[in-house]
C-alpha positions in Angstrom: 46.5 -21.6 236.1 49.0 -24.3 237.2 49.6 -27.3 234.9 47.0 -30.0 235.1 47.8 -32.7 237.7 49.1 -36.1 236.7 47.4 -39.1 238.1 48.1 -42.4 239.8 45.5 -45.1 240.1 46.3 -47.7 242.7 44.5 -50.9 241.9 44.0 -53.0 238.8 40.7 -54.8 239.4 37.3 -54.8 237.9 36.3 -51.2 238.9 39.6 -49.9 237.5 40.1 -51.8 234.3 37.2 -54.2 233.9 39.6 -57.0 233.7 39.4 -59.9 236.1 41.3 -63.2 236.2 40.2 -65.2 233.2 39.1 -62.2 231.1 36.6 -59.4 231.1 34.2 -58.8 233.9 30.7 -60.2 233.5 29.3 -57.3 235.5 27.9 -54.0 234.2 31.5 -52.6 234.2 33.1 -54.6 231.4 35.6 -51.9 230.5 35.9 -50.6 234.0 35.1 -47.1 235.5 38.2 -45.5 237.0 40.6 -46.1 234.1 38.1 -45.1 231.4 37.2 -41.9 233.2 40.8 -41.0 233.7 41.6 -41.6 230.1 38.8 -39.4 229.0 39.7 -36.6 231.5 43.2 -36.7 230.0 41.7 -36.4 226.5 39.7 -33.4 227.7 42.8 -31.7 229.1 41.6 -31.9 232.7 44.5 -34.1 233.9 48.0 -34.3 232.6 49.4 -36.7 230.1 50.9 -39.0 232.6 48.6 -41.7 234.0 50.2 -44.4 236.2 48.5 -47.6 237.4 50.0 -49.6 240.2 49.0 -53.1 241.3 50.7 -55.9 243.1 50.9 -58.4 240.2 52.7 -57.1 237.2 52.0 -60.2 235.1 48.3 -59.0 234.9 49.2 -55.8 233.0 49.7 -57.3 229.5 46.2 -58.9 229.7 44.7 -55.7 231.1 46.3 -53.6 228.4 44.9 -55.9 225.7 41.5 -55.8 227.3 41.5 -51.9 227.5 42.9 -51.5 224.0 40.0 -53.6 222.6 37.2 -52.0 224.6 38.4 -48.4 224.8 40.9 -47.6 222.0 39.0 -49.8 219.6 35.6 -48.3 220.4 36.0 -44.6 221.1 37.4 -42.0 218.7 40.7 -40.3 219.8 40.6 -42.0 223.2 43.8 -43.7 224.3 44.2 -46.2 227.2 48.0 -45.8 227.4 49.4 -45.8 230.9 52.6 -46.5 232.8 52.4 -49.6 235.1 54.0 -50.7 238.3 55.4 -53.2 239.0 57.0 -54.6 235.8 55.3 -57.2 233.7 57.6 -59.9 235.0 57.0 -59.3 238.7 54.5 -61.7 240.1 54.1 -59.9 243.5 55.2 -56.5 244.8 52.7 -55.0 247.4 54.9 -51.8 247.6 54.8 -51.1 243.8 52.6 -48.1 244.5 55.4 -46.4 246.5 57.7 -46.5 243.4 54.9 -44.9 241.4 54.3 -42.2 244.0 57.9 -41.1 243.7 57.2 -40.0 240.1 54.4 -37.7 241.1 54.8 -34.1 242.3 52.9 -32.3 245.1 49.4 -31.5 243.9 49.0 -34.5 241.7 46.0 -36.8 242.2 45.9 -40.4 243.5 42.9 -42.8 243.3 42.9 -45.8 245.6 40.8 -48.7 244.5 42.2 -51.7 246.3 41.0 -54.2 249.0 39.6 -52.2 252.0 42.4 -53.2 254.5 45.1 -51.6 252.3 43.4 -48.2 252.0 45.0 -46.7 255.2 48.7 -47.2 254.3 48.3 -46.2 250.7 46.2 -43.1 251.4 48.6 -42.0 254.2 51.6 -42.3 251.9 49.9 -40.4 249.1 48.9 -37.5 251.5 52.4 -37.4 252.9 53.7 -37.0 249.4 51.5 -34.0 248.9 48.9 -35.5 246.7 45.1 -35.1 246.6 43.4 -38.5 247.2 40.2 -40.2 246.2 39.5 -43.5 248.0 37.0 -46.2 247.1 34.3 -46.6 249.8 34.8 -47.4 252.6 37.6 -45.0 253.3 39.1 -47.4 255.9 37.9 -50.2 258.1 38.9 -48.6 261.4 37.3 -45.4 262.8 40.5 -44.3 264.4 42.4 -44.6 261.1 39.7 -42.4 259.5 40.4 -39.7 262.1 44.1 -39.9 261.5 43.7 -39.5 257.7 41.2 -36.6 258.1 43.7 -34.8 260.4 46.6 -35.4 258.0 44.6 -34.1 255.0 43.7 -30.9 256.8 47.3 -30.4 257.9 48.5 -30.8 254.3 45.7 -28.7 252.8 44.9 -31.7 250.5 41.6 -33.1 249.4 40.8 -36.5 250.8 37.5 -37.7 249.3 35.5 -40.9 249.5 34.3 -42.2 246.1 30.6 -42.4 246.9 29.1 -41.7 243.5 25.5 -42.0 244.6 25.8 -38.4 245.9 25.9 -37.3 242.2 22.9 -39.4 241.1 20.3 -36.7 240.4 17.5 -38.6 242.2 19.6 -39.3 245.3 20.9 -35.7 245.3 17.3 -34.3 245.1 16.2 -36.6 247.9 19.0 -35.4 250.1 18.1 -31.8 249.4 14.4 -32.4 250.3 15.3 -34.3 253.5 17.9 -31.8 254.6 15.8 -28.7 253.8 13.8 -29.0 257.0 10.4 -29.0 255.3 9.9 -32.7 255.8 10.3 -32.4 259.6 12.4 -34.7 261.8 13.7 -38.0 260.6 11.9 -41.1 261.8 12.8 -44.3 259.9 15.1 -45.3 257.1 15.4 -48.6 255.3 17.9 -49.5 252.5 18.8 -52.6 250.6 21.7 -53.2 248.2 23.0 -56.4 246.7 25.2 -58.0 244.1 24.8 -61.4 242.5 26.7 -64.3 244.0 29.0 -64.7 241.0 30.7 -61.5 242.2 32.1 -63.6 245.1 34.5 -65.2 242.5 35.9 -61.7 241.8 36.2 -60.9 245.5 37.5 -64.2 246.7 40.9 -62.9 247.6 39.4 -60.7 250.4 35.7 -61.5 251.0 35.3 -62.6 254.6 39.1 -62.3 255.1 39.9 -58.6 255.1 36.4 -57.0 254.7 32.7 -57.8 254.5 29.6 -56.9 252.5 28.5 -54.2 254.9 31.7 -52.2 254.4 31.5 -52.9 250.6 27.8 -52.1 249.9 26.1 -50.7 253.0 28.6 -47.9 252.8 26.7 -46.4 249.9 23.4 -45.9 251.7 25.0 -45.2 255.1 26.9 -42.4 253.4 23.8 -41.0 251.7 21.9 -41.0 255.0 24.7 -39.3 256.9 25.0 -36.7 254.2 21.2 -36.1 254.2 21.3 -35.7 258.0 24.3 -33.4 257.9 24.0 -30.7 260.6 20.6 -32.1 261.8 21.1 -35.6 263.2 23.6 -38.1 264.5 23.9 -41.9 265.0 24.0 -43.1 268.6 24.0 -46.9 268.7 24.6 -49.7 266.3 23.5 -53.3 266.5 24.3 -55.8 263.6 23.1 -59.2 262.6 23.9 -61.4 259.6 23.0 -64.5 257.5 25.5 -67.1 256.3 25.8 -70.4 254.4 26.0 -69.5 250.7 29.4 -67.7 250.5 31.1 -70.2 252.8 29.9 -73.1 250.7 31.1 -71.3 247.5 34.6 -70.7 248.9 34.8 -74.1 250.7 38.1 -73.2 252.3 37.0 -72.8 256.0 36.7 -69.0 256.1 33.8 -67.3 257.8 32.0 -65.0 255.4 28.6 -63.5 255.9 26.1 -63.6 253.0 24.0 -60.7 254.2 24.6 -58.1 256.9 22.0 -55.8 258.5 23.0 -52.7 260.6 20.3 -51.4 262.9 21.1 -47.8 264.0 19.5 -45.5 266.5 19.6 -41.8 265.4 18.9 -38.6 267.2 17.4 -35.4 265.7 19.8 -33.0 267.5 17.6 -29.9 267.7 14.4 -31.6 269.0 16.1 -34.6 270.7 13.6 -36.9 269.1 14.8 -40.4 268.0 14.7 -42.2 264.7 16.1 -45.5 263.6 17.6 -46.9 260.4 18.1 -50.4 258.9 20.8 -50.8 256.3 21.0 -54.2 254.6 23.6 -55.5 252.1 24.1 -58.9 250.4 26.4 -60.4 247.8 24.4 -63.7 247.4 21.5 -62.6 245.3 20.6 -64.6 242.2 21.4 -63.2 238.7 18.5 -61.0 237.6 17.7 -58.1 235.2 20.1 -55.8 237.2 23.6 -56.3 238.5 22.7 -54.6 241.8 19.4 -54.5 243.6 19.3 -51.1 245.4 16.5 -49.1 247.0 15.6 -47.1 250.1 12.6 -45.7 252.0 12.9 -42.8 254.3 10.0 -41.7 256.6 9.9 -38.3 258.3 7.5 -36.6 260.6 5.9 -34.8 257.6 6.4 -37.2 254.7 8.4 -39.9 253.1 11.0 -40.5 250.3 11.3 -43.7 248.3 13.8 -44.5 245.5 14.4 -47.6 243.4 17.8 -47.0 242.0 18.0 -50.4 240.3 15.1 -49.8 237.9 14.9 -46.5 235.9 12.1 -47.7 233.6 14.6 -48.4 230.7 15.0 -51.9 229.4 17.3 -53.5 226.8 17.1 -57.1 225.5 19.6 -58.8 223.2 20.4 -62.3 222.1 23.9 -62.0 223.7 23.0 -60.4 227.0 19.4 -61.3 227.6 16.9 -58.9 229.3 18.4 -56.1 231.3 17.2 -53.0 233.2 20.0 -50.6 232.4 21.1 -47.4 234.0 23.1 -45.1 231.7 22.7 -42.3 234.3 25.6 -44.0 236.2 28.0 -45.0 233.4 27.3 -44.6 229.7 29.4 -46.8 227.5 27.9 -46.1 224.1 29.4 -43.5 221.7 27.9 -40.3 220.4 27.0 -39.7 216.8 30.7 -39.0 215.9 32.1 -42.0 217.7 33.4 -40.2 220.8 33.0 -41.4 224.3 29.9 -39.6 225.6 29.5 -40.6 229.3 30.7 -37.4 230.9 27.2 -36.7 232.5 27.1 -40.0 234.3 27.3 -39.8 238.0 30.0 -42.4 238.1 32.0 -40.0 235.9 31.0 -36.9 237.7 32.4 -38.2 241.0 35.9 -38.1 239.6 35.6 -35.0 237.5 34.5 -32.9 240.5 37.5 -34.3 242.4 39.9 -33.3 239.7 38.4 -29.8 239.3 38.5 -29.2 243.0 42.1 -30.3 243.2 43.0 -27.9 240.4 41.4 -25.0 242.4 43.4 -25.9 245.5 46.6 -26.2 243.5 45.9 -22.7 241.9 45.3 -21.2 245.4 41.8 -20.3 244.5 40.4 -22.4 247.4 41.6 -24.4 250.3 40.8 -28.1 250.8 38.4 -27.3 253.7 36.3 -25.1 251.4 34.9 -28.3 249.9 33.7 -29.9 253.1 30.0 -29.1 252.5 30.3 -29.7 248.7 32.1 -33.1 248.4 32.4 -36.2 250.5 35.6 -35.3 252.4 37.2 -37.3 255.2 36.2 -34.7 257.7 32.5 -34.8 256.8 32.2 -38.6 256.6 33.4 -39.5 260.1 29.9 -40.8 261.0 30.0 -43.2 258.1 33.1 -45.0 259.4 31.8 -44.9 262.9 28.6 -46.7 261.8 30.4 -49.3 259.6 33.1 -50.0 262.1 30.6 -50.3 265.0 28.6 -52.7 262.9 31.7 -55.0 262.5 32.4 -54.8 266.2 28.7 -55.6 267.0 28.8 -58.7 264.7 32.1 -59.9 266.3 31.2 -59.3 269.9 27.4 -59.8 269.7 26.9 -56.5 271.5 25.3 -53.1 270.8 28.0 -50.5 270.1 27.7 -46.9 271.2 29.0 -43.9 269.1 30.5 -41.3 271.5 30.6 -37.5 271.0 32.7 -35.1 273.1 30.8 -31.9 273.7 28.5 -29.3 272.2 31.2 -27.9 269.9 31.6 -31.3 268.2 28.1 -32.8 268.7 28.1 -34.1 265.0 31.7 -35.4 265.0 32.1 -38.8 266.7 35.2 -39.2 268.8 35.1 -42.9 269.6 33.0 -46.1 269.6 32.6 -48.5 272.5 30.6 -51.5 273.7 
């Protein structure tokens, strides 16, 4: 077996460290996800000793380190949050700091990209060209053509390029996918999903919300990916029409930017074998009021022989404290409590599993046991998520041009792989 890959995390925000300007996040990820999982994977010997974190503002690192030391080192037995940071603590802005960090890595190391959506393409391309395996926060990119370029590059390099869509590893969502994809439920007819976050999250996202990305890319991507995955080899999206609501976000920012509150994508689907049509409605919002959950999220899927319905926001488990109030919590995603000996014990969470499966797959490719393409039907690779980017990008075009957007396919040999989108 080759040595375990070292890791670079590009991004320093809430999902990586749990630290946001002014202190710890008020969301359900107070000590982050990506950093914590990487530190525990290192403790378990699944990645190497070297963890690098690159951002654009080095002056944030002392505060982020203090935050992580308190919430990770101070809470979990034998778990260290030590990492090397780029740029230096005295550098206020260096958007290319990740390139300096990349130079330290060797071919076969792993890179996780958790930065604003419009930066994903350049960072991912650089990491693949360096010979690294890459995991990217959803959406992979904003532009469908860029998705095609990255998928081709990853295949040429025999490197994993995955989208971090952890809902695939939620046991309920995974079971629902297996039932829908088995064929026993018949053709697909109708799908509806809703996902939201409370409006205070707009303060965390103010640097890019409505400027470089939107709520559909950020949240609809989850359920669009699940539906594409569930229809894999059976159906394909044909047309996208989008609509939106506005008023709350723009008032909150009060800086003249245009920013939708809620975006709905309406998509026509085709069951390829029978030729019958179905349709889907994906809705996402970041202007919900604060409630018992951080994110409202549910879906309903009707088929010719049945239906599936899931409420991922509520798992029937409630916690109430004087400090945090009444909450419906979901430890199946990320578990932050310790075990009876004081160790971190969240390895079974589907937020954790998303990264562990990436690391184990990268190790198999590095050891020559498998090639990257062997994981195309097991993990959310760039090659198998083309329809996701086609839908999301088409939705943005539809909003901007106020037109229905068509997803085009070339021929029978690639009837599930879109080749372009057009109005």
